[in-house]
ZAFINU-183664 format. One record per residue (C-alpha): residue in three letters; x, y, z. Coordinates in steps of 0.02 Angstrom, whole numbers, plus 32768, in hexadecimal, padded with zeros to 4 digits. Layout:
BEGIN
("Ala" (X Y Z));
...
***
This chain:
BEGIN
("Met" (9B37 291C 2377));
("Lys" (9AE9 287A 23B3));
("Gln" (9AB9 286C 2468));
("Ala" (9B32 280F 24D8));
("Phe" (9AF6 276F 252A));
("Thr" (9B38 26D3 257D));
("Val" (9B1B 2619 2564));
("Ser" (9B4F 2595 25E1));
("Gly" (9B61 24D9 25D5));
("Gln" (9BDD 244B 25CF));
("Tyr" (9C6A 248A 2560));
("Met" (9CB1 240A 24E6));
("Asp" (9D6C 241F 24CB));
("Ile" (9D6E 23A7 2438));
("Val" (9E27 23A4 2410));
("Gly" (9E5A 23A6 24C8));
("Lys" (9DD8 2320 24ED));
("Lys" (9D93 2379 2586));
("Ile" (9CE6 23AC 25C2));
("Phe" (9CCC 2432 2646));
("Pro" (9C42 24AA 267C));
("Ala" (9C5A 2555 262E));
("Gln" (9C05 25F7 2601));
("Leu" (9C19 2647 2556));
("Lys" (9C09 2702 253E));
("Ile" (9BD5 273A 2491));
("Glu" (9BE1 27EE 2454));
("Asp" (9BBE 282E 23A5));
("Gly" (9BBA 277D 2360));
("Phe" (9C62 2748 23A9));
("Ile" (9C96 26E2 2441));
("Thr" (9CED 275B 24B7));
("Ser" (9D0B 26E7 254A));
("Ile" (9CFE 2631 2580));
("Glu" (9D01 2625 263D));
("Pro" (9D00 2581 269E));
("Cys" (9C7E 2584 2727));
("Ala" (9C4A 2518 27B9));
("Thr" (9BA4 24E4 276E));
("Ala" (9B50 24F8 26C5));
("Gly" (9ABD 24B7 2663));
("Ser" (9AB3 2401 262F));
("Gly" (9AC1 2428 2575));
("Phe" (9B66 240C 2519));
("Leu" (9BB7 249F 24BF));
("Met" (9C16 2477 2420));
("Pro" (9C3F 24BE 2374));
("Gly" (9BB1 24A9 22F7));
("Phe" (9BAD 2414 2281));
("Ile" (9BF4 2424 21D2));
("Asp" (9BBA 23B5 2142));
("Ser" (9C61 239F 20EB));
("His" (9C18 2377 2040));
("Val" (9B67 2394 2005));
("His" (9B08 23C6 1F69));
("Ile" (9A84 243C 1FAD));
("Glu" (9A1E 241E 1F10));
("Ser" (99FD 2369 1F44));
("Ser" (998F 23A8 1FD1));
("Met" (991C 23F3 1F4B));
("Leu" (992B 2495 1FAE));
("Ile" (9982 2536 1F82));
("Pro" (9A10 2560 1FFC));
("Ser" (99AB 25D8 2067));
("Ala" (9925 2552 2081));
("Phe" (99A6 24C9 20A1));
("Ala" (99EF 2533 212C));
("Arg" (9946 2541 2183));
("Leu" (9943 2484 219C));
("Ala" (99FD 2464 21B7));
("Val" (9A10 24DA 224B));
("Thr" (998E 247A 22AF));
("His" (9A09 23E8 22AF));
("Gly" (9A9F 2451 22E4));
("Thr" (9AEB 2464 2237));
("Ile" (9B37 2512 2227));
("Gly" (9B8F 24FA 2180));
("Thr" (9BA4 248E 20E7));
("Val" (9C32 2470 206E));
("Ser" (9BC1 247D 1FD8));
("Asp" (9BE3 2445 1F27));
("Pro" (9B6D 24A4 1EAF));
("His" (9B97 2426 1E28));
("Glu" (9AE1 23F7 1E08));
("Ile" (9A9E 24A3 1DDE));
("Ala" (9B3F 24C9 1D80));
("Asn" (9B1C 2439 1D09));
("Val" (9A75 248A 1CE1));
("Cys" (9A9A 2545 1CE8));
("Gly" (9B58 2554 1CE8));
("Val" (9BB2 25DC 1D4A));
("Asp" (9B0E 263B 1D5C));
("Gly" (9ACD 25A9 1DC2));
("Val" (9B63 25B1 1E37));
("His" (9B45 266B 1E55));
("Tyr" (9A8C 264A 1E72));
("Met" (9AB8 25D2 1F00));
("Ile" (9B37 2649 1F4D));
("Gln" (9AC4 26DF 1F4C));
("Asn" (9A2D 2681 1F8F));
("Gly" (9A96 2635 2019));
("Lys" (9AD4 26DF 2050));
("Gln" (9A23 2715 207C));
("Val" (9A1A 26A8 2118));
("Pro" (9A85 2692 21B5));
("Phe" (9ADC 25F2 217F));
("His" (9B89 25C8 213C));
("Phe" (9B86 2584 208B));
("Phe" (9C37 2560 2052));
("Phe" (9C26 2546 1F97));
("Gly" (9CA5 24F7 1F23));
("Ala" (9CCD 2513 1E6C));
("Pro" (9C84 2482 1E08));
("Ser" (9D11 2422 1DB4));
("Cys" (9CB1 23B3 1D3C));
("Val" (9C29 240C 1CDA));
("Pro" (9BFB 23A8 1C79));
("Ala" (9C32 230E 1CD8));
("Thr" (9C59 22AE 1C37));
("Glu" (9C4D 22C3 1B7B));
("Phe" (9BD2 2231 1B74));
("Glu" (9B3B 2295 1BAF));
("Thr" (9AE7 233C 1B89));
("Ala" (9AEF 23C0 1C10));
("Gly" (9AA6 246F 1C0F));
("Ala" (9B4F 24C3 1C1E));
("Ala" (9C0B 24AF 1C1D));
("Ile" (9C84 2504 1C96));
("Arg" (9D33 2513 1C4E));
("Ser" (9DD5 251D 1CB0));
("Asp" (9DE0 25DB 1C9B));
("Glu" (9D31 25ED 1CE7));
("Val" (9D61 2576 1D74));
("Glu" (9DFB 25E1 1D98));
("Lys" (9D90 267D 1D9D));
("Leu" (9D1A 262B 1E19));
("Leu" (9DAB 25F1 1E85));
("Ser" (9DED 26A2 1E8E));
("Ser" (9D4E 26D6 1EE8));
("Pro" (9D47 26DB 1FA7));
("Asp" (9C9B 268A 1F98));
("Ile" (9CEB 25EA 1F54));
("Tyr" (9D4A 257D 1FD0));
("Tyr" (9D87 24E7 1F6C));
("Leu" (9D86 248A 1EC7));
("Ser" (9CF0 2415 1ECB));
("Glu" (9CFF 235A 1EB5));
("Met" (9D70 232A 1E24));
("Met" (9D03 22A0 1DDC));
("Asn" (9D69 2291 1D3E));
("Phe" (9DEA 2220 1D8C));
("Pro" (9E1B 21D8 1CE1));
("Gly" (9E43 228B 1CAF));
("Val" (9EB5 229A 1D47));
("Leu" (9F0B 21F4 1D25));
("Phe" (9F25 2219 1C6C));
("Lys" (9F56 22CE 1C8D));
("Asp" (9ECA 2323 1C2D));
("Glu" (9F00 23D8 1C13));
("Glu" (9E5A 2427 1C48));
("Val" (9E50 23BB 1CE4));
("Leu" (9F01 23E5 1D1A));
("Lys" (9EE1 249F 1CFC));
("Lys" (9E4C 249A 1D73));
("Ile" (9EB1 2442 1DFB));
("Ala" (9F42 24BC 1DE2));
("Ala" (9ECA 2550 1DF4));
("Ala" (9E90 2510 1E9E));
("His" (9F44 24FC 1ED8));
("Lys" (9F6C 25AA 1E97));
("Phe" (9EEB 25F4 1F0F));
("Gly" (9F18 2580 1F9E));
("Lys" (9E71 2527 1F99));
("Pro" (9E5A 246B 1FB0));
("Val" (9E20 23F3 1F29));
("Asp" (9D97 2376 1F4E));
("Gly" (9DA0 22C9 1F04));
("His" (9D28 224B 1EBD));
("Ala" (9D78 21A5 1E92));
("Pro" (9D07 2111 1EB8));
("Gly" (9D67 206D 1EBB));
("Leu" (9E0E 20BB 1E8F));
("Arg" (9E9A 2059 1EE5));
("Gly" (9F55 203F 1EE6));
("Asp" (9FC7 209E 1E70));
("Gln" (9F35 20F4 1E1A));
("Ala" (9EF3 2135 1EC1));
("Lys" (9FA3 2170 1EEC));
("Gln" (9FB3 21CA 1E45));
("Tyr" (9F08 221B 1E5A));
("Ile" (9F31 2258 1F0A));
("Glu" (9FDF 2296 1ED9));
("Ala" (9F8C 2306 1E57));
("Gly" (9F59 236F 1EEE));
("Ile" (9EAE 2326 1F18));
("Ser" (9E90 2320 1FD2));
("Thr" (9DE9 22CC 1FFA));
("Asp" (9D76 2241 1FC0));
("His" (9CC1 221F 1FF1));
("Glu" (9CA6 218B 1F7D));
("Cys" (9CF7 20FD 1FDF));
("Phe" (9C7C 206F 1FF7));
("Thr" (9CF3 1FF4 204C));
("Lys" (9D6C 200F 20DC));
("Glu" (9DF7 1FBF 2076));
("Glu" (9DE4 2042 1FEF));
("Ala" (9DE6 20CE 2070));
("Leu" (9E83 2088 20C4));
("Asp" (9ED9 207F 201B));
("Lys" (9EB8 2138 2001));
("Leu" (9EE0 216B 20B3));
("Lys" (9F8F 2124 20A5));
("Tyr" (9FB2 219F 2019));
("Gly" (9F77 2231 2083));
("Met" (9EC5 2245 2045));
("Lys" (9E3D 2275 20C1));
("Ile" (9DA0 220B 20C2));
("Leu" (9CF2 2256 20CA));
("Ile" (9C7B 21D6 2115));
("Arg" (9BDB 21E7 20B2));
("Glu" (9B2B 21BE 20E9));
("Gly" (9AA8 220C 2078));
("Ser" (99FB 21E2 203B));
("Ala" (9A3C 2168 1FB8));
("Ala" (9AF5 2144 1FD6));
("Lys" (9B14 2100 2084));
("Asn" (9BC8 20D6 20B0));
("Phe" (9BC7 20F6 216C));
("Glu" (9BBE 203E 219E));
("Ala" (9C55 2014 2134));
("Leu" (9CC1 20A6 216C));
("Tyr" (9C91 20E0 221C));
("Glu" (9D27 208A 2270));
("Leu" (9D99 2107 2218));
("Ile" (9D58 218E 228E));
("Asp" (9DC0 2146 231D));
("Glu" (9E4B 20FD 22B3));
("Tyr" (9E6C 219D 224F));
("Ala" (9E23 2226 22BB));
("Ser" (9E79 22B5 225F));
("Met" (9E55 2271 21B1));
("Thr" (9D99 2255 21B1));
("Met" (9D00 22C3 219A));
("Leu" (9C45 22A4 218F));
("Cys" (9BD8 22D0 20FB));
("Ser" (9B30 22AD 20AB));
("Asp" (9B58 22D1 1FF3));
("Asp" (9AA0 22C5 1FC3));
("Lys" (9A11 22E4 203D));
("His" (995A 22DE 200B));
("Pro" (98E2 2357 2063));
("Asp" (9889 22D4 20CE));
("Ser" (992F 2291 210B));
("Leu" (9970 2340 2132));
("Leu" (98D3 2361 2197));
("Glu" (98FF 22CD 2207));
("Gly" (99B6 22F1 2226));
("His" (9A61 2319 21E0));
("Ile" (9B14 2307 221F));
("Asn" (9AD1 22F9 22D2));
("Lys" (9A85 2250 22A6));
("Leu" (9B2D 220F 2268));
("Cys" (9B7E 2247 230B));
("Ala" (9AFC 21E5 236D));
("Arg" (9B18 2149 2304));
("Ala" (9BD5 2155 2314));
("Val" (9BCE 2165 23D1));
("Ala" (9B53 20D4 23D9));
("Lys" (9BD5 206D 2379));
("Gly" (9C53 2091 2404));
("Met" (9CB6 211B 23AE));
("Asp" (9D0A 2199 2420));
("Val" (9C95 222E 242F));
("Phe" (9D23 22AB 241C));
("Asn" (9D5F 2257 237C));
("Val" (9CAC 2258 233A));
("Leu" (9C9B 2313 235B));
("Arg" (9D45 2330 230E));
("Ala" (9D05 22E4 226C));
("Ala" (9C5F 2341 2278));
("Cys" (9C97 23ED 22B3));
("Val" (9D53 2408 22AE));
("Asn" (9DA7 23AF 221C));
("Pro" (9D3E 2404 2194));
("Val" (9D68 24AF 21DC));
("His" (9E22 248A 21D8));
("His" (9E25 2432 212F));
("Tyr" (9DBF 24B2 20CF));
("Lys" (9DFD 2548 2134));
("Leu" (9D4C 2579 2161));
("Pro" (9D33 261E 21BE));
("Thr" (9CB3 25D8 2238));
("Gly" (9D1E 25CC 22D3));
("Leu" (9D2D 253A 234B));
("Leu" (9CDE 257C 23EA));
("Lys" (9D78 25DD 2422));
("Val" (9D89 268D 2466));
("Gly" (9D88 2705 23D3));
("Asp" (9D2D 268C 2360));
("Pro" (9C86 26B2 230E));
("Ala" (9BFC 2672 237F));
("Asn" (9BCE 25DA 2315));
("Phe" (9BA4 2553 2391));
("Ile" (9B1E 24DC 23CC));
("Val" (9AD7 249A 246E));
("Val" (9AAD 23E0 2468));
("Lys" (9A43 238A 24EB));
("Asp" (9AB5 22F2 2501));
("Leu" (9B47 2295 24B2));
("Thr" (9AE3 21FE 247A));
("Thr" (9A52 2240 2412));
("Phe" (9AA1 22E9 23EA));
("Asp" (99F5 2338 23E7));
("Val" (9A10 23F3 23D4));
("Ala" (99C9 246E 2450));
("Gln" (9A10 250D 2401));
("Thr" (9A71 2542 2368));
("Tyr" (9ACD 25E8 2360));
("Ile" (9B17 2635 22C2));
("Asn" (9B7A 26D5 22D0));
("Gly" (9B30 26ED 237D));
("Ala" (9A7B 26DE 2344));
("Leu" (9A0A 2654 2385));
("Val" (99D1 2605 22E0));
("Ala" (997D 2567 2324));
("Glu" (993B 2529 23CB));
("Asn" (98F2 247F 23F8));
("Gly" (98CD 2450 2345));
("Gln" (9885 24F8 2312));
("Ser" (98DF 255F 228F));
("His" (98E8 261C 22A5));
("Ile" (9928 263A 21F5));
("Lys" (98A9 2699 218E));
("Ala" (9870 2666 20E0));
("Val" (98C5 26BD 204E));
("Leu" (9869 26EA 1FAE));
("Ala" (98C9 26B3 1F14));
("Asp" (98B5 26A5 1E58));
("Ala" (98D2 2609 1DF2));
("Ile" (9964 25EA 1D7D));
("Asn" (9953 255D 1CFF));
("Gln" (997E 2516 1C55));
("Phe" (98F9 24A4 1C0F));
("Asp" (98C4 2481 1B5C));
("Ala" (9874 23D5 1B50));
("Ala" (97D5 23AC 1AF0));
("Pro" (9757 232A 1B2C));
("Ile" (9775 227A 1AEB));
("Thr" (9708 21E9 1AB4));
("Glu" (970D 212E 1AD3));
("Lys" (9755 2112 1A26));
("Asp" (97EC 217D 1A55));
("Ile" (9826 20FE 1AD6));
("Gln" (9805 205E 1A77));
("Ile" (989F 1FF3 1A53));
("Glu" (98B0 1F78 19C5));
("Ala" (98FE 1EDA 1A09));
("Ala" (9967 1EC3 196C));
("Leu" (99BC 1F6B 1985));
("Tyr" (99E7 1F58 1A3E));
("Pro" (9A91 1F15 1A77));
("Ser" (9A83 1E5D 1AA5));
("Lys" (9ADF 1DB8 1AA8));
("Asp" (9A8C 1D0E 1AA6));
("Asn" (99E1 1D60 1AC2));
("Leu" (9A24 1DB5 1B5F));
("Ile" (9A22 1E72 1B74));
("Pro" (9A8D 1EE1 1BE5));
("Val" (9A2D 1F18 1C80));
("Ile" (9A5C 1F9A 1D03));
("Glu" (9A55 1F4F 1DB2));
("Ala" (9A2A 1FD7 1E30));
("Ile" (9A6F 1FB9 1EDE));
("Asp" (9A11 2001 1F73));
("Glu" (9A73 2084 1FD5));
("Gln" (9B02 2086 1F57));
("Leu" (9B2B 20ED 1EBE));
("Ile" (9B87 2061 1E64));
("Thr" (9B25 1FEB 1DF4));
("Asn" (9B48 1F43 1DA5));
("Cys" (9B36 1F09 1CF2));
("Leu" (9AC8 1E6E 1CE4));
("Trp" (9A96 1E0C 1C4A));
("Glu" (99DF 1DDC 1C4E));
("Thr" (9968 1D83 1BD8));
("Ala" (9913 1DFF 1B66));
("Cys" (9857 1E12 1B74));
("Ile" (9814 1E2E 1AC3));
("Glu" (9764 1E55 1A8A));
("Ala" (973B 1E78 19D3));
("Gly" (97F4 1E90 19B0));
("Leu" (9806 1F13 1A3A));
("Leu" (9865 1F04 1ADD));
("Ile" (97F4 1F20 1B74));
("Ser" (9802 1F1B 1C31));
("Asn" (9803 1E70 1C84));
("Ile" (97A6 1E8E 1D27));
("Glu" (97B8 1DDA 1D63));
("Arg" (9877 1DE4 1D58));
("Asp" (9879 1E9A 1D93));
("Val" (98CB 1ED6 1CF3));
("Leu" (987A 1F7F 1CCE));
("Lys" (988D 2000 1C46));
("Ile" (98F5 209A 1C72));
("Val" (98F5 2138 1C08));
("Val" (9966 21D0 1C00));
("Tyr" (9925 2264 1B9A));
("Asn" (9989 2300 1B6E));
("Arg" (993E 239A 1BC2));
("Tyr" (99AB 241C 1B6B));
("His" (9986 2402 1AB2));
("Lys" (9924 2391 1A3E));
("Ala" (9966 22DE 1A3C));
("Ala" (991D 2230 1A40));
("Pro" (990F 21DE 1AEC));
("Lys" (998B 2155 1B17));
("Val" (9947 20B5 1B60));
("Ala" (9992 2022 1BC1));
("Phe" (9960 1FA7 1C49));
("Ile" (997C 1FA4 1D04));
("Lys" (9968 1F27 1D91));
("Asn" (993C 1F3B 1E4B));
("Phe" (98BD 1FC7 1E44));
("Gly" (983A 1F42 1E66));
("Phe" (97A5 1F9F 1E1D));
("Lys" (970B 1F34 1DFA));
("Leu" (96AC 1FC8 1DB1));
("Gly" (96C4 207F 1D88));
("Ala" (975A 20ED 1D64));
("Ile" (97C1 217B 1DAB));
("Ala" (9821 2207 1D55));
("Ser" (9898 2291 1D8A));
("Thr" (9901 2320 1D4A));
("Val" (997C 22FF 1DD7));
("Ala" (99F1 228D 1D76));
("His" (9AA8 229F 1DA1));
("Asp" (9B0A 22EF 1D5D));
("Ser" (9ABD 2342 1CC5));
("His" (9A0A 233C 1D07));
("Asn" (99B1 2302 1C6E));
("Ile" (9908 22AE 1C87));
("Ile" (9912 21FD 1CCB));
("Ala" (9883 2182 1CE4));
("Val" (9863 20CB 1D0D));
("Gly" (97C2 2069 1D05));
("Val" (9764 1FCC 1CD7));
("Asn" (9715 2005 1C33));
("Asp" (972A 208A 1BAF));
("Ala" (9686 20E5 1BD0));
("Glu" (96AF 2108 1C87));
("Ile" (9766 2131 1C65));
("Val" (9730 21B2 1BE5));
("Ala" (96AC 21F8 1C59));
("Ala" (972D 220E 1CE4));
("Ile" (97A9 2261 1C6E));
("Asn" (9727 22DA 1C29));
("Leu" (96F5 230E 1CD9));
("Val" (97A4 234F 1CFF));
("Ile" (97B1 239F 1C53));
("Lys" (9712 2401 1C78));
("Glu" (9761 2441 1D19));
("Lys" (9807 2467 1CC1));
("Gly" (9859 23F8 1D42));
("Gly" (9825 238C 1DD4));
("Ile" (9803 22DB 1E0E));
("Ser" (9766 2279 1DE6));
("Cys" (970F 21D4 1E06));
("Val" (9683 2180 1DA3));
("Lys" (961A 20EE 1DE3));
("Asp" (9576 20AC 1D9E));
("Gly" (9545 2152 1D50));
("Val" (9572 21B5 1DED));
("Asp" (9608 2228 1DEB));
("Lys" (966E 2297 1E5D));
("Val" (96F0 2317 1E2C));
("Leu" (9762 2388 1E91));
("Gly" (979A 2419 1E25));
("Leu" (984F 2451 1E30));
("Pro" (9857 24F4 1DCF));
("Val" (9907 2524 1E06));
("Ala" (9974 24CB 1D85));
("Gly" (98FE 2436 1D8B));
("Leu" (9952 240F 1E32));
("Met" (990A 247E 1EBA));
("Ser" (9864 24C1 1EF6));
("Leu" (983B 2572 1F2B));
("Gln" (97BC 2535 1FAA));
("Asp" (97CA 2531 2067));
("Pro" (9845 24A5 2098));
("Tyr" (97C8 2451 210C));
("Glu" (9747 244D 2080));
("Val" (97C9 2406 2006));
("Ala" (97F5 237F 2084));
("Thr" (973C 2354 2099));
("Gln" (971F 234A 1FDD));
("Tyr" (97BC 22E4 1FC2));
("Thr" (978A 226A 204C));
("Ala" (96E2 2251 1FF6));
("Ile" (972A 2232 1F49));
("Asp" (97B4 21C2 1F8F));
("Lys" (972F 215A 1FE8));
("Met" (96CF 214C 1F45));
("Ala" (976C 2114 1EE8));
("Lys" (978C 208D 1F6A));
("Ser" (96D8 2053 1F59));
("Leu" (9701 2020 1EA6));
("Gly" (975E 1F8E 1EF3));
("Ser" (980D 1FD2 1F0E));
("Lys" (9876 1F97 1FA1));
("Leu" (98F6 2022 1F83));
("Gly" (9910 2096 2016));
("Ser" (9905 212F 1FA4));
("Pro" (98C5 2107 1EF3));
("Phe" (98D6 21B9 1EB4));
("Met" (9985 21D0 1EF8));
("Thr" (99BC 2128 1EB0));
("Leu" (9970 2155 1E08));
("Ser" (99CD 21FB 1E07));
("Phe" (9A74 219F 1E06));
("Met" (9A4E 2127 1D78));
("Ala" (9A8F 21A9 1CFD));
("Leu" (9B2D 21CE 1D63));
("Leu" (9BB0 2191 1CE8));
("Val" (9C47 21B1 1D58));
("Ile" (9C10 2126 1DCF));
("Pro" (9C25 2074 1D89));
("His" (9BEC 1FFF 1D43));
("Leu" (9B58 2016 1CCC));
("Lys" (9AF0 20B6 1CB9));
("Leu" (9A7F 210E 1C3C));
("Ser" (9A95 21BE 1BF9));
("Asp" (9A34 2223 1B79));
("Lys" (9AB4 21E2 1AFA));
("Gly" (9A9E 212B 1B23));
("Leu" (9AD3 2099 1B92));
("Phe" (9B7D 20BA 1BE2));
("Asp" (9C05 2040 1C16));
("Gly" (9C55 208E 1CB1));
("Asp" (9CE7 2014 1CB1));
("Gln" (9D1C 2037 1BFE));
("Phe" (9CDF 20EC 1C10));
("Lys" (9C85 20EA 1B69));
("Leu" (9BD7 20D7 1B21));
("Phe" (9B9E 2024 1B18));
***
């Protein structure tokens, strides 16, 4: 039996839009009374923040380590899609995340990955069939069907896709969407298939189109994809239909803040504070039927005390009645864990990534080039003048057209090579085994020698991120599926900050070069991408 205690402050009745001084009594991890009082502390009592859609793997931290940082920002739970590790390790990866998350006082609400692999045009480490998805959904540890990225499969009524959606409905669990740019009748058809959310809207017009058909909009602001500025007005206009999420959060970014920072930005934009907190704390609980409570008598004592309603700096975070963070200090203890992985890639040579100009797709001496867009997952297809030397295509540093490589990490295969614009490197290269969604090795750089060096660094670690510059290199090993570290989260954040700084010193103006690179193999986001099978046309949904 936990000791009874009380906490006082300004109580936030979010739905009723009232604030009053109150004292909470907590016994055995539950709220047993909420009593108005004449005076109380200056802190504001409210339900804890929920990230309504996040891939824990993107933090490069295992769940137990992620929780240690998240609670310092008032996050008490996440709606977590284990899609990334599932693409590497299959169902075993999902169970790894669930079991590790259970070892700390934090609420991880995992989904059943719907698209493993995401497409047939890439090589993943595993496949999860509809019968396996149904088995996952039958578990009380699984709360929803994760983002249905295969929207063509929904529109064209693919049997396996429809079976997965039907399984979620069978168990009364919601289905998350993923339909970037889908509008009009196609959006309507996608939503009517039983898909209830989307976090991929990058314009307000697209979001409004989906809202009118009953879809809820998750306003995303992560380390790479940033849609808050385009969508924040929806918080007041559709208070019951919006939620806040990060989707992908790198460790240095998580160290600085989480959903609390989005609340501060929304209030600074003039959004009603109660509507903001509804999106951050209440709507995810209702939509996903999360057993966290909403700061009512009889609810689990999952709540936070924030210092004010402008910065939303967190003074205290309580989970199940335990004080898990106070004034930026986490009280969650480190958890020892083993690694799970699937990695079978041999070192490569410069010759392996050479491209004969005569064999590369071109028209009128122009070659297709991926245009990376800062803070977005979408890319454009440009046609640029080929740079040829001794019959081989090479990077054109002056025009910022650099070589990009994707190399299969699961079995022996030749690397695939293309060209990309907007990384801005003047020297050096970076590589990573975080390459959505199949997490093969991806690299970009100014010359073959440094690209190969960066790739071989992550191969040696059996997963990680690396940077090479003038004979100097850095590597952060990610032994858990090539996605996550087993180190202390503060140390991972420090190492990531150092390697990110080095990557930017190559000349990049991108806000997050590694995060942007990780999405250049994400085939389900238009327009032009590169997989381990070749250049991919996201509009025609076929290899180039």
